[in-house]
C-alpha positions as CSV (number, residue, x, y, z in Angstrom):
1,M,16.1,44.3,-70.1
2,D,13.7,43.5,-73.4
3,K,9.4,44.5,-73.0
4,Q,8.6,40.7,-72.1
5,T,11.3,40.0,-70.0
6,E,10.5,42.9,-67.8
7,D,6.7,41.5,-68.6
8,L,7.8,38.4,-66.8
9,Y,9.3,40.1,-64.4
10,L,7.3,42.0,-63.2
11,S,4.1,38.9,-63.3
12,F,7.7,37.0,-61.0
13,H,7.7,39.7,-58.2
14,Q,3.5,40.1,-57.8
15,K,3.8,36.2,-57.1
16,L,6.3,36.7,-54.8
17,F,4.4,39.3,-53.1
18,Q,0.5,37.4,-53.3
19,F,3.0,34.5,-51.9
20,F,4.0,36.4,-48.4
21,L,0.0,38.0,-49.0
22,K,-1.1,34.5,-47.9
23,K,1.6,34.1,-44.7
24,P,2.2,30.6,-45.5
25,A,3.2,28.1,-42.8
26,V,5.9,26.4,-45.1
27,S,9.2,25.0,-44.2
28,Y,12.4,27.7,-46.1
29,D,13.4,24.3,-48.0
30,D,9.2,23.8,-49.2
31,S,9.6,28.0,-49.9
32,V,12.6,27.5,-51.9
33,A,10.8,25.1,-53.8
34,W,7.6,26.8,-54.5
35,L,10.1,29.0,-56.0
36,K,11.8,27.0,-58.4
37,A,8.9,26.0,-59.9
38,A,7.4,29.8,-60.2
39,A,10.5,30.9,-62.0
40,E,11.4,28.3,-63.9
41,S,7.6,28.6,-65.4
42,I,7.6,31.7,-65.3
43,F,10.8,32.2,-67.2
44,S,11.1,29.1,-69.0
45,F,11.4,30.9,-72.5
46,M,14.7,31.3,-71.6
47,S,15.7,28.2,-70.0
48,L,16.3,29.6,-66.6
49,T,17.0,27.0,-63.9
50,L,17.2,27.8,-60.4
51,H,19.6,25.4,-57.9
52,P,19.6,25.2,-54.1
53,S,23.1,24.0,-53.1
54,S,24.7,23.5,-49.4
55,R,27.6,24.2,-51.4
56,L,29.4,25.3,-54.7
57,Q,31.2,22.5,-57.2
58,G,33.3,25.8,-58.8
59,S,34.3,29.2,-58.3
60,R,31.9,32.3,-56.9
61,G,33.6,34.8,-58.7
62,E,33.1,37.8,-57.7
63,S,32.2,38.5,-53.4
64,G,28.8,40.0,-51.9
65,P,25.5,38.2,-51.2
66,I,24.7,38.3,-55.6
67,S,28.0,37.3,-57.9
68,Q,27.3,37.0,-61.2
69,V,30.0,35.1,-62.7
70,N,28.8,35.8,-66.2
71,D,25.7,37.0,-68.3
72,Y,23.6,33.7,-68.2
73,Y,25.4,32.3,-64.6
74,T,24.6,34.1,-61.4
75,I,25.1,32.8,-57.3
76,I,23.2,34.5,-54.8
77,T,24.5,33.1,-51.4
78,I,21.9,33.4,-48.0
79,E,24.3,34.3,-45.2
80,E,21.9,33.7,-42.8
81,N,21.5,29.7,-43.2
82,S,25.2,29.6,-45.6
83,K,23.2,28.5,-48.9
84,Y,23.1,29.7,-52.4
85,I,20.9,29.8,-54.9
86,E,22.1,29.3,-58.7
87,L,20.3,30.8,-61.0
88,L,21.5,29.9,-65.1
89,S,19.8,30.8,-68.2
90,Q,20.9,29.1,-72.0
91,K,19.8,29.9,-75.5
92,N,21.6,33.3,-75.3
93,H,19.3,34.7,-73.1
94,K,20.7,36.7,-70.4
95,V,19.1,36.5,-66.4
96,P,17.4,39.9,-66.2
97,E,18.6,42.3,-64.3
98,R,17.2,42.7,-60.5
99,L,15.8,39.3,-61.0
100,A,19.0,37.8,-58.5
101,E,18.1,40.4,-55.5
102,S,14.0,39.8,-55.8
103,I,14.6,36.0,-54.7
104,R,17.8,37.0,-52.6
105,L,15.2,39.5,-50.9
106,F,12.3,36.8,-50.9
107,L,14.8,33.7,-49.0
108,M,15.8,36.6,-46.4
109,H,11.7,37.2,-45.8
110,C,11.7,32.5,-46.3
111,L,13.7,32.6,-43.7
112,E,12.2,34.1,-41.0
113,L,8.8,32.7,-41.9
114,D,10.9,29.3,-41.7
115,A,11.7,30.5,-38.0
116,L,7.9,31.5,-37.1
117,F,6.7,27.7,-39.0
118,R,9.1,25.7,-36.6
119,D,8.4,28.0,-33.4
120,E,4.7,27.0,-34.4
121,L,5.7,23.8,-34.8
122,K,7.2,23.3,-32.1
123,K,4.3,24.6,-30.1
124,T,2.1,22.7,-32.0
125,K,4.0,19.9,-30.6
126,I,4.9,20.4,-27.6
127,Y,1.1,21.1,-27.4
128,E,-0.1,17.6,-28.5
129,K,2.9,15.9,-25.5
130,T,0.9,18.0,-23.4
131,E,-2.8,16.7,-23.9
132,L,-0.6,13.3,-24.3
133,L,0.2,13.8,-20.8
134,H,-2.9,14.8,-19.3
135,E,-4.3,11.8,-20.2
136,L,-2.1,9.8,-17.8
137,M,-3.1,8.6,-14.5
138,D,-0.3,6.5,-13.7
139,Q,2.7,8.4,-12.1
140,E,4.7,6.3,-13.5
141,Q,4.3,6.9,-16.9
142,V,3.5,10.4,-16.9
143,L,7.5,11.4,-15.5
144,K,8.4,8.4,-18.8
145,T,6.2,10.0,-21.1
146,M,7.4,13.6,-19.9
147,L,10.8,13.0,-20.4
148,E,10.3,11.0,-24.2
149,S,8.4,14.1,-25.3
150,L,11.2,16.5,-24.1
151,R,13.8,14.2,-26.0
152,D,11.1,14.8,-28.3
153,V,10.9,17.9,-29.1
154,F,14.3,19.3,-27.5
155,P,16.3,16.3,-28.4
156,F,20.1,18.0,-28.6
157,L,19.7,18.2,-25.0
158,T,20.1,15.7,-21.9
159,Y,17.7,15.2,-18.9
160,C,18.6,14.2,-15.1
161,L,15.3,13.6,-13.1
162,F,15.1,14.4,-9.0
163,L,12.5,13.2,-7.0
164,S,11.5,13.6,-3.7
165,Y,12.0,9.9,-1.5
166,D,7.8,9.8,-1.2
167,E,7.9,10.0,-5.3
168,D,11.4,8.3,-5.7
169,Q,10.1,4.9,-3.2
170,Y,7.4,3.9,-5.7
171,I,8.1,4.9,-9.3
172,N,10.6,2.7,-11.0
173,L,12.6,5.1,-13.5
174,P,16.4,6.2,-13.4
175,A,16.0,9.4,-11.1
176,I,18.1,11.1,-8.2
177,E,17.0,10.9,-4.6
178,L,16.2,14.6,-2.9
179,D,17.8,14.2,0.6
180,V,16.8,18.0,2.1
181,Q,19.2,16.5,5.1
182,S,22.4,15.3,2.9
183,E,24.8,17.6,1.9
184,S,25.5,15.6,-1.2
185,T,22.2,16.8,-2.6
186,D,22.7,19.0,-5.8
187,S,22.6,22.8,-4.3
188,F,20.2,24.4,-7.5
189,A,17.8,20.8,-8.2
190,L,17.3,21.6,-3.8
191,D,17.0,25.5,-4.5
192,A,14.2,24.9,-7.6
193,Y,12.2,21.9,-5.6
194,L,11.9,24.1,-2.4
195,S,11.4,27.4,-4.0
196,G,9.4,25.7,-6.8
197,Q,10.9,28.4,-9.4
198,V,13.9,27.9,-12.3
199,K,17.1,27.7,-11.6
200,S,19.9,28.3,-14.6
201,K,23.4,27.3,-13.2
202,N,25.0,28.3,-16.2
203,E,23.3,28.8,-20.5
204,A,23.3,25.2,-20.7
205,E,21.9,24.0,-17.6
206,V,18.8,24.5,-16.2
207,Y,17.0,23.1,-13.4
208,I,12.9,23.0,-13.5
209,P,10.7,22.2,-11.2
210,I,7.7,19.5,-11.9
211,K,4.9,21.0,-9.9
212,G,1.4,20.8,-9.9
213,R,-1.3,23.0,-8.0
214,Q,-1.0,21.7,-4.1
215,G,3.1,21.1,-4.5
216,T,6.3,20.2,-5.9
217,Y,7.0,17.0,-6.5
218,G,10.2,16.8,-8.2
219,V,13.0,18.5,-10.0
220,L,14.0,17.8,-14.2
221,K,17.5,19.1,-15.0
222,A,17.5,20.3,-18.8
223,L,21.3,20.4,-20.2
224,G,23.3,21.0,-23.6
225,P,23.8,24.4,-25.6
226,G,21.1,27.1,-25.1
227,A,19.5,24.8,-22.4
228,A,18.5,28.2,-20.1
229,D,17.3,29.8,-23.3
230,M,14.7,27.1,-23.7
231,A,13.5,26.9,-20.0
232,A,10.2,28.6,-20.8
233,D,9.1,25.7,-23.7
234,I,10.1,22.9,-21.2
235,C,8.3,24.6,-18.6
236,I,5.4,24.0,-20.6
237,I,6.1,20.6,-20.8
238,S,7.2,20.4,-17.8
239,N,3.8,22.1,-15.8
240,A,1.2,19.5,-17.5
241,A,3.7,16.2,-16.4
242,G,3.6,18.2,-12.8
243,K,-0.7,18.8,-13.2
244,A,-0.9,14.7,-14.6
245,F,1.4,13.6,-12.1
246,E,-0.6,15.3,-9.2
247,N,-4.1,14.4,-10.8
248,S,-2.8,10.9,-11.0
249,R,-1.3,11.2,-8.0
250,L,-4.8,12.4,-6.6
251,Y,-6.3,9.7,-8.8
252,E,-4.0,6.4,-7.4
253,Q,-5.1,7.9,-3.9
254,S,-8.5,8.2,-4.4
255,Q,-8.7,4.8,-5.8
256,N,-6.9,3.6,-2.8
257,M,-9.3,5.0,-0.5
258,I,-12.4,3.1,-2.4
259,S,-10.1,0.4,-2.5
260,N,-8.8,0.6,2.0
261,L,-13.4,1.0,2.7
262,E,-14.2,-1.2,0.6
263,L,-12.0,-3.8,2.8
264,I,-12.8,-1.8,5.5
265,N,-16.5,-3.0,5.1
266,E,-15.9,-6.0,4.1
267,T,-13.5,-6.8,7.3
268,S,-16.2,-5.9,9.9
269,H,-18.8,-7.8,7.5
270,Q,-16.7,-10.9,7.8
271,L,-16.1,-10.2,11.1
272,N,-19.7,-9.8,12.1
273,R,-21.0,-13.1,11.0
274,T,-18.7,-15.3,12.7
275,K,-20.4,-16.4,15.2
276,R,-16.9,-18.1,17.0
277,L,-13.6,-16.0,18.6
278,P,-10.9,-18.4,17.3
279,D,-12.8,-17.9,13.3
280,M,-13.1,-14.2,13.8
281,M,-9.3,-13.3,14.9
282,K,-7.9,-16.2,12.1
283,S,-9.8,-14.0,9.7
284,L,-8.6,-11.0,10.5
285,S,-5.1,-12.4,10.7
286,E,-5.5,-13.8,7.1
287,R,-6.8,-10.2,6.1
288,L,-3.7,-8.3,8.4
289,I,-1.5,-11.1,6.1
290,S,-2.9,-10.3,2.5
291,S,-3.3,-7.0,3.2
292,F,-0.1,-5.7,4.2
293,G,2.4,-8.5,3.3
294,A,2.9,-9.0,7.0
295,E,4.7,-12.2,7.7
296,E,4.0,-12.6,12.0
297,V,0.2,-11.1,13.5
298,G,0.3,-10.9,16.8
299,F,-2.8,-10.3,18.5
300,F,-3.3,-9.5,23.0
301,Y,-6.7,-8.2,24.7
302,K,-7.4,-7.0,27.9
303,N,-9.5,-9.9,30.2
304,H,-11.7,-9.4,32.9
305,L,-9.0,-10.2,35.0
306,G,-6.7,-7.6,33.3
307,E,-4.0,-9.7,31.6
308,E,-3.8,-9.0,28.0
309,P,-3.7,-13.4,26.9
310,L,-2.5,-14.3,23.0
311,L,-5.6,-14.3,21.5
312,P,-6.3,-16.9,18.6
313,G,-5.3,-16.2,15.0
314,S,-1.6,-15.1,16.3
315,T,0.8,-16.5,14.7
316,G,3.8,-19.1,16.2
317,F,5.8,-16.9,16.4
318,F,4.2,-14.9,19.2
319,Q,4.0,-17.6,21.4
320,T,7.4,-18.2,21.5
321,D,10.6,-16.5,23.5
322,A,12.0,-14.5,20.8
323,A,8.5,-12.5,20.0
324,L,9.0,-10.7,24.1
325,P,11.2,-8.7,22.7
326,Y,8.7,-6.9,20.2
327,I,5.9,-7.4,22.6
328,R,7.7,-5.1,25.4
329,Y,8.5,-2.5,22.8
330,V,5.2,-2.4,22.1
331,K,3.9,-2.1,25.3
332,E,6.4,0.7,26.6
333,K,6.3,2.9,23.2
334,I,2.2,2.3,22.1
335,S,-0.5,5.4,22.8
336,E,-3.6,5.4,22.7
337,E,-4.0,7.2,19.8
338,N,-0.7,6.4,17.5
339,G,0.0,3.5,18.0
340,V,4.0,2.3,17.2
341,F,5.7,2.4,13.9
342,V,9.0,1.1,12.9
343,G,10.3,1.3,9.7
344,N,14.4,-0.1,10.3
345,G,14.6,-2.6,13.9
346,S,17.7,-3.5,14.0
347,S,18.8,-1.2,16.3
348,F,16.3,-2.4,18.6
349,F,16.5,-6.3,17.4
350,G,19.5,-7.1,15.8
351,N,19.5,-7.6,12.9
352,E,18.5,-11.1,12.1
353,G,15.4,-9.7,13.9
354,Y,12.2,-8.3,11.8
355,A,12.7,-4.8,11.0
356,S,9.4,-3.0,10.2
357,L,6.4,-2.8,13.0
358,M,3.7,-2.1,13.5
359,G,1.8,-1.6,16.8
360,V,-1.3,-0.3,17.1
361,P,-4.0,-0.2,20.2
362,M,-7.6,-1.9,20.1
363,L,-9.2,1.1,21.1
364,E,-13.1,1.0,21.7
365,N,-15.2,3.9,23.8
366,N,-11.5,5.8,23.6
367,E,-10.7,2.4,26.4
368,N,-7.5,0.3,25.4
369,K,-8.4,-2.9,25.3
370,G,-5.8,-4.2,24.4
371,F,-3.0,-4.5,20.7
372,V,-2.6,-5.8,17.7
373,I,1.5,-6.3,16.7
374,V,2.5,-7.4,12.5
375,L,6.3,-8.0,12.0
376,K,8.0,-7.8,8.2
377,K,12.1,-8.6,8.3
378,N,12.1,-6.5,5.4
379,V,13.1,-2.3,6.4
380,C,11.0,-0.2,5.5
381,S,8.1,-2.4,4.4
382,F,5.5,-0.9,5.6
383,S,4.6,2.2,4.0
384,F,2.8,5.3,6.4
385,E,-0.7,5.2,4.4
386,M,0.0,0.6,5.4
387,F,-0.2,2.5,9.0
388,K,-2.9,5.1,9.0
389,L,-5.3,2.0,7.2
390,F,-4.2,-0.9,9.8
391,Q,-4.8,2.0,12.0
392,T,-8.8,1.9,11.2
393,L,-8.9,-1.0,10.6
394,I,-7.9,-2.3,13.9
395,R,-10.1,0.6,15.2
396,H,-13.1,-0.7,13.4
397,S,-12.3,-4.9,14.8
398,T,-11.4,-3.7,17.5
399,L,-15.6,-3.2,18.1
400,A,-16.7,-6.8,16.8
401,V,-14.0,-8.3,19.1
402,S,-15.0,-6.7,21.9
403,N,-18.8,-7.5,21.1
404,L,-17.9,-11.2,20.3
405,M,-15.7,-11.7,24.0
406,L,-18.2,-10.1,25.7
407,R,-21.4,-12.4,24.2
408,D,-18.6,-15.0,25.3
409,R,-17.5,-13.7,28.3
410,L,-21.6,-13.6,29.3
411,K,-22.0,-17.1,28.3
412,Y,-19.9,-18.1,30.0
413,L,-20.5,-16.2,33.5
414,V,-24.4,-17.4,32.5
415,Q,-23.3,-21.3,31.9
416,T,-20.2,-21.9,34.8
417,D,-20.7,-20.7,38.3
418,R,-19.1,-17.3,39.4
419,L,-16.9,-18.4,43.0
420,T,-15.6,-22.0,40.7
421,E,-15.3,-20.7,37.5
422,L,-16.9,-24.6,37.4
423,Y,-20.0,-25.2,35.1
424,S,-23.5,-24.9,36.1
425,R,-25.9,-27.6,37.1
426,S,-28.1,-26.6,34.1
427,Y,-25.2,-27.0,31.9
428,L,-24.0,-30.6,33.0
429,D,-28.2,-31.5,32.8
430,E,-27.6,-29.9,29.3
431,K,-24.6,-31.7,28.3
432,I,-25.1,-35.0,29.5
433,G,-28.4,-34.9,27.7
434,Y,-26.8,-34.2,24.2
435,S,-24.4,-37.4,25.3
436,M,-27.3,-40.0,25.2
437,K,-28.9,-38.9,22.6
438,S,-25.5,-39.0,20.5
439,D,-22.6,-41.6,22.1
440,E,-22.3,-45.4,22.8
441,S,-21.4,-44.4,26.9
442,G,-20.8,-42.2,29.6
443,V,-19.8,-42.1,33.1
444,L,-21.1,-39.4,36.3
445,V,-18.6,-38.6,39.2
446,L,-20.1,-37.2,41.9
447,I,-17.7,-35.5,44.2
448,D,-18.3,-34.1,47.8
449,I,-16.4,-32.3,50.2
450,D,-15.5,-34.3,53.6
451,D,-16.6,-32.6,56.8
452,F,-16.9,-29.1,54.7
453,K,-19.4,-27.5,57.9
454,Q,-16.2,-28.3,59.6
455,I,-14.1,-26.4,57.8
456,N,-16.1,-23.9,58.4
457,D,-16.6,-23.3,61.5
458,T,-13.0,-24.3,62.3
459,Y,-11.2,-21.7,59.6
460,G,-14.5,-19.5,58.4
461,H,-16.7,-19.4,55.2
462,Q,-14.2,-17.2,53.4
463,K,-12.1,-20.3,54.0
464,G,-14.3,-22.8,53.2
465,D,-14.4,-20.9,49.8
466,D,-10.9,-21.2,48.8
467,I,-11.0,-25.2,49.7
468,L,-14.4,-25.3,47.2
469,I,-11.6,-23.2,44.7
470,Q,-8.6,-26.0,44.9
471,V,-10.9,-28.4,44.9
472,A,-12.0,-27.3,41.8
473,R,-8.6,-26.3,40.1
474,V,-7.8,-29.8,40.8
475,I,-10.5,-31.2,39.4
476,Q,-9.7,-28.7,35.7
477,R,-6.2,-29.5,35.9
478,N,-7.5,-33.9,35.2
479,I,-9.9,-34.1,33.2
480,R,-10.6,-33.9,29.3
481,D,-11.4,-31.4,27.1
482,Q,-14.4,-33.3,27.0
483,D,-15.5,-33.8,30.1
484,V,-17.3,-31.3,31.8
485,A,-16.7,-30.2,35.4
486,A,-19.8,-28.1,37.3
487,R,-20.4,-27.4,40.9
488,W,-23.3,-29.2,42.2
489,G,-24.5,-27.6,44.7
490,G,-23.0,-26.2,47.7
491,E,-20.0,-28.1,48.4
492,E,-20.8,-31.0,46.2
493,L,-19.0,-31.4,42.4
494,A,-19.6,-32.7,39.9
495,V,-17.8,-34.3,36.6
496,Y,-19.2,-36.2,33.5
497,L,-17.5,-38.0,30.9
498,P,-19.1,-38.6,27.5
499,K,-18.2,-41.8,25.8
500,A,-15.9,-43.3,28.7
501,G,-16.8,-46.4,30.6
502,L,-16.6,-47.3,33.9
503,N,-13.2,-48.4,34.8
504,A,-12.4,-44.8,33.4
505,G,-14.2,-42.8,35.9
506,E,-13.2,-45.1,39.2
507,M,-9.4,-43.9,38.2
508,L,-10.8,-40.5,37.6
509,A,-11.9,-40.5,41.1
510,E,-9.3,-42.1,42.7
511,R,-6.3,-39.9,41.3
512,L,-9.0,-36.9,42.1
513,I,-9.5,-38.2,45.9
514,T,-5.5,-38.4,46.4
515,L,-4.9,-35.2,44.8
516,V,-6.6,-33.2,46.5
517,R,-5.7,-34.5,49.9
518,E,-1.8,-34.4,48.9
519,C,-2.7,-30.9,47.6
520,T,-5.3,-28.4,49.4
521,D,-4.0,-26.1,52.4
522,P,-5.8,-27.2,54.6
523,K,-5.5,-30.8,53.8
524,V,-9.3,-31.8,52.7
525,T,-10.5,-34.8,51.7
526,I,-13.3,-35.8,49.1
527,S,-15.9,-38.7,48.4
528,C,-16.8,-40.2,45.1
529,G,-19.4,-41.8,43.6
530,V,-19.6,-43.4,40.3
531,S,-22.2,-44.1,37.7
532,H,-22.4,-45.3,34.6
533,W,-24.7,-45.5,31.4
534,S,-24.4,-47.1,28.3
535,Q,-26.3,-48.5,25.1
536,D,-26.3,-51.8,26.4
537,R,-27.9,-50.3,30.3
538,P,-29.2,-47.2,29.6
539,K,-31.1,-44.5,31.5
540,S,-32.1,-41.4,31.8
541,L,-30.5,-38.1,33.5
542,S,-32.5,-38.6,36.3
543,P,-31.9,-42.6,37.5
544,L,-28.0,-41.2,36.3
545,F,-27.8,-38.8,39.1
546,K,-29.9,-40.9,42.0
547,E,-27.5,-44.2,41.4
548,A,-24.3,-41.5,41.8
549,D,-25.5,-40.0,44.6
550,I,-27.0,-43.1,46.2
551,A,-23.1,-44.8,45.7
552,L,-21.7,-40.9,47.8
553,Y,-23.9,-42.0,50.2
554,N,-22.5,-45.1,50.9
555,A,-18.7,-44.2,50.0
556,K,-19.4,-41.2,53.1
557,R,-21.1,-43.9,55.5
558,N,-18.3,-46.3,55.1
559,G,-15.2,-44.2,56.3
560,K,-15.3,-40.8,53.8
561,N,-11.8,-40.6,51.9
562,K,-13.7,-43.1,49.5
563,F,-15.2,-44.0,46.2
564,M,-17.9,-46.1,45.2
565,T,-19.4,-47.5,42.8
566,H,-23.5,-48.2,41.7
């Protein structure tokens, strides 16, 4: 090697040394490209060319890492990646001695740098994927992004997702359910899920738990060459996914909690603003149907007699005999604290019945006031979270329902006679006064039980009260909804018929006289006095009562058990 070539070789060697001092994060191919440019530039006087290739076109000559075909052509073999470097010089200049060895050693170091470069690149990619996962707030999107990230970073592996039932039922992704009770469940997946540890079946099959800080939510199975060796790197992404999944789950739960609180608050405000029981129960029924997707709703509330009649707002199904098995089941199973939750009721109610049921008690001051039932045809239509919300919603609503029913009951007691449950005389006066202002006509029928003192003397006052109740029930069953039946005083009763003519009042009086005579025990009779008013014959309240009283007196004086009209 002449002095010029020696100096150039030393300069080239120095340049190689400086390359490594910088520790560049470059790939092997980039290092070869740099090497080619440096070598051809420095040794340009001999037209040196450096040609990298993956396969040789001609003969190698002698074997070994460096094969000198002739003075102008040398082949360098990089056995670690099965690639070749061809060195060619022209213009009768020999390839410098030691150049091929320096290049070979340089490329061996470049392979090490390439491994570090690829590892750094992989770490950077993994970091970017984990950052992407942390930004997500949707459970399904977290798992979907995790799988996409793994396929991007480790494309030579295939993946399978195992999820517990609690997670699987809400996520629309291809996944296998982890069933602890089933013998067919993948034992390695189940072991990884229960232990929270990575489990390797063999070098090509590894099971990695998807876990957060509070628990394990599923298992990721990675399948392919070297899968077990890559478990640590895969875990970085799966752990980030587990934490992101948990965060999105907690976020969703908090959003649901806020939504539930808003629902409870809105429902309570709505119910407290409602003044009529039918309107209140209709509003609550609509809220239950919209919030839980219920198809049938039934409200049952204990009245002052201890009965549990169906409240308004209940759907029509509960007014039929088909609802009786559901009502009986809830009555038998309901407890004052927990209620009843049925996911698949086909064994109880038949395949054609409603499969999903929720029933909760209506509690007020720890006292069971009744219960509410919601039904839906499909199996497992209600989640346990829905059941808990249902319990809370009914617990808050019960107070409003109880208060309104208590108010209605107090109003009823003020407006009615306690013994006969007919309206009071003051309520009758109020209704007649209102009718005289708004209607065109009205009829008053005054009723008196004949020889009532004799009944008390013969059978006692308790039987006398029973006779009053019997007569009151006959009246209630034979008047219109808009008619007002009241206890006038003592054994005297009254019925006012708004928007009615005299003939209607006379027909009612005659019908009541007949029915009382036939239906009472012991047999009693009544006498009636009928008076009326119209726009042609307007009257005030006092004359209307006076005329009916006179007519009643005339009926008594003329033999009783009859009616007379003034």
